[in-house]
SETOR-999004 format. One record per residue (C-alpha): x negated, y negated, z negated; residue number from 1. Coordinates in nm, 3 decimals, padded with zeros to 5 digits, always signed. Each point is the difference from the previous one (the first is absolute). Last residue first. Example, Ala and Ser with C-alpha at 12.3 -4.5 7.8 and 13.67 -1.06 7.14 Angstrom:
BEGIN
ATOM -01.367 +00.106 -00.714 2
ATOM +00.137 +00.344 -00.066 1
END
This chain:
BEGIN
ATOM +02.399 +15.096 -27.369 340
ATOM +00.115 +00.324 +00.116 339
ATOM +00.150 -00.021 +00.338 338
ATOM -00.019 -00.402 +00.056 337
ATOM -00.341 -00.071 -00.177 336
ATOM -00.137 +00.303 +00.133 335
ATOM +00.145 -00.062 +00.333 334
ATOM -00.183 -00.322 -00.004 333
ATOM -00.322 +00.153 -00.146 332
ATOM +00.018 +00.217 +00.290 331
ATOM +00.030 -00.255 +00.240 330
ATOM -00.245 -00.202 -00.112 329
ATOM -00.234 +00.326 +00.007 328
ATOM +00.070 -00.049 +00.409 327
ATOM -00.374 -00.184 +00.025 326
ATOM -00.110 +00.399 -00.048 325
ATOM +00.133 +00.087 +00.279 324
ATOM -00.124 -00.204 +00.212 323
ATOM -00.384 +00.007 +00.150 322
ATOM +00.006 +00.354 -00.113 321
ATOM +00.319 +00.111 +00.126 320
ATOM +00.023 -00.129 +00.310 319
ATOM -00.348 +00.102 +00.119 318
ATOM +00.097 +00.344 -00.155 317
ATOM +00.294 -00.040 +00.284 316
ATOM -00.234 +00.053 +00.298 315
ATOM +00.029 -00.181 +00.340 314
ATOM +00.040 -00.360 -00.224 313
ATOM +00.128 -00.236 +00.249 312
ATOM +00.136 -00.253 -00.259 311
ATOM +00.427 +00.078 +00.081 310
ATOM -00.042 +00.345 +00.056 309
ATOM -00.194 +00.042 -00.288 308
ATOM +00.259 -00.193 -00.240 307
ATOM +00.284 +00.209 +00.202 306
ATOM -00.151 +00.324 -00.169 305
ATOM -00.050 -00.162 -00.351 304
ATOM +00.353 -00.056 -00.025 303
ATOM +00.123 -00.334 -00.080 302
ATOM +00.101 -00.048 -00.351 301
ATOM -00.013 -00.341 -00.005 300
ATOM -00.356 -00.005 -00.176 299
ATOM -00.120 +00.169 +00.278 298
ATOM +00.091 -00.217 +00.261 297
ATOM -00.134 -00.272 -00.206 296
ATOM -00.312 +00.122 -00.020 295
ATOM -00.060 +00.161 +00.355 294
ATOM +00.117 -00.396 +00.057 293
ATOM -00.293 -00.167 -00.222 292
ATOM -00.280 +00.261 +00.154 291
ATOM +00.112 -00.166 +00.302 290
ATOM -00.017 -00.378 -00.138 289
ATOM -00.313 +00.126 -00.184 288
ATOM -00.171 +00.142 +00.311 287
ATOM +00.065 -00.370 +00.155 286
ATOM -00.233 -00.184 -00.274 285
ATOM +00.162 -00.184 -00.295 284
ATOM -00.156 +00.050 -00.362 283
ATOM +00.166 -00.335 -00.178 282
ATOM -00.156 -00.177 -00.142 281
ATOM +00.047 -00.292 +00.255 280
ATOM +00.319 +00.001 +00.017 279
ATOM +00.118 -00.216 -00.331 278
ATOM -00.191 -00.228 +00.089 277
ATOM +00.096 -00.040 +00.347 276
ATOM -00.207 -00.100 +00.334 275
ATOM -00.204 +00.318 -00.062 274
ATOM +00.235 +00.289 +00.002 273
ATOM +00.018 -00.089 +00.429 272
ATOM -00.284 -00.095 +00.053 271
ATOM -00.135 +00.387 -00.104 270
ATOM +00.239 +00.140 +00.193 269
ATOM -00.128 -00.195 +00.284 268
ATOM -00.304 +00.153 -00.019 267
ATOM +00.088 +00.318 -00.032 266
ATOM +00.212 -00.052 +00.305 265
ATOM -00.328 -00.094 +00.184 264
ATOM -00.158 +00.279 -00.100 263
ATOM +00.213 +00.245 +00.109 262
ATOM +00.005 -00.180 +00.335 261
ATOM +00.242 -00.201 +00.203 260
ATOM -00.044 -00.021 +00.332 259
ATOM -00.111 -00.296 +00.211 258
ATOM +00.164 -00.333 +00.023 257
ATOM -00.249 -00.169 +00.213 256
ATOM +00.012 -00.183 -00.124 255
ATOM +00.041 -00.044 -00.424 254
ATOM +00.346 +00.126 -00.171 253
ATOM -00.148 +00.338 +00.044 252
ATOM +00.245 +00.275 +00.082 251
ATOM +00.292 +00.231 -00.120 250
ATOM +00.216 +00.216 +00.260 249
ATOM -00.271 +00.056 +00.235 248
ATOM +00.061 -00.117 +00.375 247
ATOM -00.114 -00.306 +00.005 246
ATOM +00.137 -00.260 +00.250 245
ATOM -00.050 -00.296 -00.227 244
ATOM +00.292 -00.244 -00.140 243
ATOM +00.095 +00.111 -00.284 242
ATOM +00.271 -00.154 -00.264 241
ATOM +00.276 +00.263 +00.142 240
ATOM -00.187 +00.290 -00.068 239
ATOM -00.007 -00.155 -00.364 238
ATOM +00.368 -00.096 +00.007 237
ATOM +00.074 +00.419 +00.121 236
ATOM -00.281 +00.118 -00.258 235
ATOM +00.163 -00.207 -00.292 234
ATOM +00.380 +00.102 +00.080 233
ATOM -00.127 +00.386 +00.067 232
ATOM -00.177 +00.053 -00.366 231
ATOM +00.307 -00.184 -00.156 230
ATOM +00.224 +00.269 +00.150 229
ATOM -00.185 +00.289 -00.093 228
ATOM -00.295 +00.224 +00.147 227
ATOM -00.050 +00.335 +00.117 226
ATOM -00.280 +00.239 +00.121 225
ATOM +00.026 +00.201 +00.271 224
ATOM -00.324 +00.316 +00.034 223
ATOM -00.299 +00.044 +00.215 222
ATOM -00.276 +00.234 -00.108 221
ATOM -00.324 -00.138 +00.159 220
ATOM -00.166 +00.146 -00.289 219
ATOM +00.031 -00.203 -00.236 218
ATOM +00.309 -00.251 +00.112 217
ATOM +00.161 -00.088 +00.310 216
ATOM +00.337 -00.257 -00.057 215
ATOM +00.314 -00.011 +00.163 214
ATOM +00.236 -00.252 -00.132 213
ATOM +00.316 -00.060 -00.152 212
ATOM +00.256 -00.223 +00.002 211
ATOM +00.260 +00.169 +00.198 210
ATOM +00.064 -00.311 +00.192 209
ATOM -00.302 -00.170 -00.049 208
ATOM -00.211 +00.342 +00.140 207
ATOM -00.354 -00.169 -00.079 206
ATOM -00.263 +00.224 +00.251 205
ATOM +00.010 -00.300 +00.287 204
ATOM -00.108 -00.260 -00.268 203
ATOM -00.322 +00.237 -00.001 202
ATOM -00.127 +00.197 -00.314 201
ATOM -00.373 +00.018 -00.046 200
ATOM -00.003 -00.225 -00.329 199
ATOM +00.279 +00.191 -00.144 198
ATOM -00.114 +00.320 +00.026 197
ATOM -00.377 -00.088 -00.147 196
ATOM +00.204 -00.152 -00.321 195
ATOM +00.146 +00.283 -00.044 194
ATOM +00.394 +00.029 -00.003 193
ATOM +00.200 -00.065 -00.348 192
ATOM +00.283 -00.103 +00.309 191
ATOM +00.209 -00.228 -00.264 190
ATOM -00.361 -00.150 -00.186 189
ATOM -00.226 -00.082 +00.244 188
ATOM +00.269 -00.117 +00.250 187
ATOM +00.124 -00.239 -00.238 186
ATOM -00.331 -00.137 -00.087 185
ATOM -00.092 -00.018 +00.348 184
ATOM +00.285 -00.207 +00.103 183
ATOM -00.006 -00.223 -00.274 182
ATOM -00.388 -00.069 +00.116 181
ATOM +00.084 -00.038 +00.374 180
ATOM +00.322 -00.206 -00.108 179
ATOM -00.209 -00.247 -00.178 178
ATOM -00.092 -00.140 -00.331 177
ATOM +00.046 +00.327 -00.192 176
ATOM -00.032 -00.100 -00.397 175
ATOM +00.363 +00.049 -00.066 174
ATOM +00.009 +00.352 +00.181 173
ATOM -00.324 +00.071 -00.248 172
ATOM +00.223 -00.090 -00.281 171
ATOM +00.268 +00.191 +00.110 170
ATOM -00.203 +00.289 +00.019 169
ATOM -00.102 -00.046 -00.379 168
ATOM +00.355 +00.004 -00.118 167
ATOM +00.085 +00.343 +00.225 166
ATOM -00.294 +00.149 -00.147 165
ATOM -00.404 +00.025 +00.086 164
ATOM -00.133 +00.322 +00.007 163
ATOM -00.339 +00.089 -00.148 162
ATOM -00.187 +00.361 +00.031 161
ATOM +00.117 +00.284 -00.266 160
ATOM -00.293 +00.234 -00.070 159
ATOM -00.105 +00.270 +00.157 158
ATOM -00.347 +00.106 -00.104 157
ATOM -00.188 +00.179 +00.275 156
ATOM -00.165 +00.386 -00.030 155
ATOM -00.332 -00.065 +00.217 154
ATOM -00.043 +00.199 +00.291 153
ATOM -00.175 +00.273 +00.076 152
ATOM -00.340 +00.059 +00.226 151
ATOM -00.096 +00.332 +00.020 150
ATOM +00.060 +00.042 +00.378 149
ATOM -00.262 -00.323 +00.056 148
ATOM -00.319 +00.114 +00.094 147
ATOM +00.150 +00.225 +00.249 146
ATOM -00.305 +00.273 +00.155 145
ATOM -00.114 -00.002 +00.369 144
ATOM +00.085 -00.327 +00.143 143
ATOM +00.142 -00.081 +00.317 142
ATOM +00.196 +00.339 +00.072 141
ATOM +00.316 -00.201 +00.007 140
ATOM +00.167 +00.169 -00.283 139
ATOM -00.309 -00.145 -00.230 138
ATOM +00.051 -00.346 +00.210 137
ATOM +00.324 -00.016 -00.070 136
ATOM -00.036 +00.090 -00.425 135
ATOM -00.299 -00.247 -00.033 134
ATOM +00.223 -00.276 +00.134 133
ATOM +00.320 +00.120 -00.231 132
ATOM -00.238 +00.024 -00.279 131
ATOM -00.087 -00.322 +00.036 130
ATOM +00.353 -00.182 +00.069 129
ATOM +00.136 +00.202 -00.273 128
ATOM -00.291 -00.179 -00.291 127
ATOM +00.033 -00.311 +00.147 126
ATOM +00.372 -00.017 -00.054 125
ATOM -00.086 +00.201 -00.344 124
ATOM -00.275 -00.272 -00.120 123
ATOM +00.315 -00.299 +00.114 122
ATOM +00.270 +00.187 -00.161 121
ATOM -00.215 +00.095 -00.311 120
ATOM -00.133 -00.384 -00.088 119
ATOM -00.341 -00.103 +00.157 118
ATOM -00.201 -00.163 -00.227 117
ATOM -00.279 -00.052 +00.219 116
ATOM -00.324 +00.134 -00.220 115
ATOM +00.182 +00.268 -00.194 114
ATOM +00.265 +00.125 +00.245 113
ATOM -00.143 -00.102 +00.338 112
ATOM -00.334 +00.125 -00.115 111
ATOM +00.109 +00.345 -00.105 110
ATOM +00.160 +00.044 +00.299 109
ATOM -00.308 -00.060 +00.169 108
ATOM -00.198 +00.193 -00.214 107
ATOM +00.278 +00.275 +00.121 106
ATOM -00.031 +00.014 +00.340 105
ATOM -00.357 +00.017 -00.010 104
ATOM +00.028 +00.304 -00.248 103
ATOM +00.223 +00.130 +00.249 102
ATOM -00.256 +00.010 +00.302 101
ATOM -00.082 -00.202 +00.247 100
ATOM -00.226 +00.156 +00.260 99
ATOM +00.225 +00.016 +00.258 98
ATOM +00.067 -00.381 -00.037 97
ATOM -00.288 -00.141 +00.045 96
ATOM -00.085 -00.187 -00.288 95
ATOM +00.038 -00.332 -00.153 94
ATOM +00.230 +00.082 -00.286 93
ATOM +00.087 -00.346 -00.026 92
ATOM +00.056 -00.114 +00.384 91
ATOM +00.188 +00.364 +00.071 90
ATOM +00.254 -00.129 -00.272 89
ATOM +00.081 -00.286 +00.112 88
ATOM +00.016 +00.063 +00.354 87
ATOM +00.215 +00.297 -00.131 86
ATOM +00.237 -00.238 -00.155 85
ATOM -00.005 -00.242 +00.302 84
ATOM +00.066 +00.263 +00.255 83
ATOM +00.271 +00.106 -00.256 82
ATOM +00.196 -00.280 -00.040 81
ATOM -00.004 -00.100 +00.354 80
ATOM +00.152 +00.339 +00.085 79
ATOM +00.283 -00.045 -00.241 78
ATOM +00.049 -00.328 +00.100 77
ATOM +00.052 +00.080 +00.398 76
ATOM +00.268 +00.254 -00.084 75
ATOM -00.138 +00.365 +00.003 74
ATOM +00.126 +00.161 +00.360 73
ATOM -00.187 +00.362 -00.050 72
ATOM -00.179 -00.072 +00.293 71
ATOM -00.078 -00.315 -00.138 70
ATOM -00.129 +00.142 -00.331 69
ATOM -00.240 +00.255 +00.187 68
ATOM -00.152 -00.281 +00.201 67
ATOM -00.106 -00.146 -00.337 66
ATOM -00.161 +00.321 -00.079 65
ATOM -00.164 +00.045 +00.336 64
ATOM -00.125 -00.384 -00.074 63
ATOM -00.134 +00.064 -00.342 62
ATOM -00.203 +00.332 +00.134 61
ATOM -00.115 -00.217 +00.275 60
ATOM -00.127 -00.313 -00.258 59
ATOM -00.156 +00.257 -00.236 58
ATOM -00.192 +00.155 +00.292 57
ATOM -00.136 -00.295 +00.093 56
ATOM -00.074 +00.059 +00.358 55
ATOM -00.340 +00.059 +00.108 54
ATOM +00.001 +00.369 -00.047 53
ATOM +00.229 -00.006 +00.245 52
ATOM +00.341 +00.184 +00.000 51
ATOM -00.040 +00.239 +00.263 50
ATOM +00.223 +00.049 +00.276 49
ATOM -00.088 +00.347 +00.240 48
ATOM +00.099 +00.005 +00.296 47
ATOM +00.228 +00.157 +00.196 46
ATOM +00.007 +00.020 +00.418 45
ATOM -00.098 +00.364 +00.036 44
ATOM +00.301 +00.080 -00.239 43
ATOM +00.285 -00.238 +00.237 42
ATOM +00.213 -00.192 -00.214 41
ATOM +00.270 +00.161 -00.148 40
ATOM -00.083 -00.056 -00.369 39
ATOM -00.084 -00.385 +00.095 38
ATOM +00.321 -00.032 +00.139 37
ATOM +00.237 +00.175 -00.247 36
ATOM -00.265 -00.207 -00.288 35
ATOM +00.100 -00.363 +00.162 34
ATOM +00.390 +00.123 +00.063 33
ATOM +00.026 +00.137 -00.400 32
ATOM -00.216 -00.335 -00.109 31
ATOM +00.246 -00.237 +00.213 30
ATOM +00.289 +00.175 -00.142 29
ATOM -00.129 -00.096 -00.383 28
ATOM -00.180 -00.314 +00.071 27
ATOM +00.361 -00.134 +00.153 26
ATOM +00.206 -00.138 -00.333 25
ATOM -00.326 -00.196 -00.047 24
ATOM +00.003 -00.208 +00.313 23
ATOM -00.251 +00.070 +00.239 22
ATOM -00.202 -00.238 +00.193 21
ATOM -00.055 -00.174 -00.370 20
ATOM -00.368 -00.031 +00.165 19
ATOM -00.106 +00.167 -00.362 18
ATOM +00.294 +00.304 +00.041 17
ATOM -00.136 +00.057 +00.378 16
ATOM -00.348 +00.031 -00.140 15
ATOM +00.078 +00.223 -00.316 14
ATOM +00.204 +00.185 +00.237 13
ATOM -00.279 +00.074 +00.251 12
ATOM -00.222 +00.079 -00.346 11
ATOM +00.233 +00.229 -00.110 10
ATOM +00.065 +00.186 +00.322 9
ATOM -00.372 +00.065 -00.036 8
ATOM -00.042 +00.042 -00.335 7
ATOM +00.255 +00.301 +00.047 6
ATOM -00.188 +00.117 +00.340 5
ATOM -00.336 +00.068 -00.168 4
ATOM +00.183 +00.150 -00.292 3
ATOM +00.168 +00.270 +00.206 2
ATOM +00.384 -00.033 +00.037 1
END
C-alpha cells in the first residue's frame, strides 16, 4: 500500500468514525476492505490524493494518531487522555510538528516539572504520550527523525499508599444514608474493581447467584470479579428501591437517573465521610478501597498471583510494586511469632 492510498484510506475511516457510522471494533476490517478496493481499482482511474497544504498539518497528524489508537482498540478513556495531553503539548510548543526538536520537548517537560510542579508519575505519563506520538509519526514516515527517541522516564518513588482498616470501614458504612451508598461502598471493597469498571457495569452483568460480574478493564480486557453476601444484600435492596428504566447498575439520584460517573462516585464518598467527625479525616477515594483489598489479601497470606488476578493487573510487577511493600505488617507478625 503506497502513501497516497494509506492517506486516503485513513481519511475515509476518520469520516466514518466521526459520524459514528462504524463501530470501533469494525474499523480494522473496514480498513482492509477499503484498501483492497482501492488497490484493485483500474490504474487509469487512479488519482493522487495529496493532503492540502491549507490543511492544518498538526491537526492532521493528531487525527492520524488517534485513528491508529482506535484501530488498536484503545479505550475511549485512553484516547481522550491522549488528545488532551497532545493538544496541551502542541499548544505550548506552538510549532509545526515536523519541526519540533528534542530540545522543544525537553523544554515543555522541564516547564511542567519546575513551574507546574508535576509529580514523577504525572511527568512520566506525559512523557510516554509524547514519545508514543512521535514514534508513530516516525514509523509511518510522516517525519524524518524522531525527536522523542531519547526521552526516558523519571524514577518513581514507591510509597505505601493510604488504606482503611476494618474499624474505619464500619464507620464509613454507618455514615451511609441510603442503600445506594451502602451498596456502592460494599461493592468497591469486596470486588476491588476500578471505579471506571464499576460505573460501566449494567444490571444484566451481575450474576447474583454466583455473586460475580464481568467487567472490562484496561485494554478492554475482560475479567470476572466477585463480591460478598453483604454486597449482594445491599445491591438487591438498592435495585428494588429504584423506579427508573436505566440498564446501568448505579445511577444518579436525580431524574433522568443517568449512569453514574467516576466523578460522581468520588463526590458521594466525600459526602459520606463528611457526615461524621470520626470519618472526616479519613482519606476516602475509590482507589483507597481498591488498595485496601490488595493490602488485606496480601497481609492475610494470599499469593501475589491471586491478588494480581483479583485486581486485574496484567503484569505481576505492578502488583508487587503497589502492594508487596505493604505486607511488611505480615513480615513483622512473622518475626514476632518465629523469632521475637
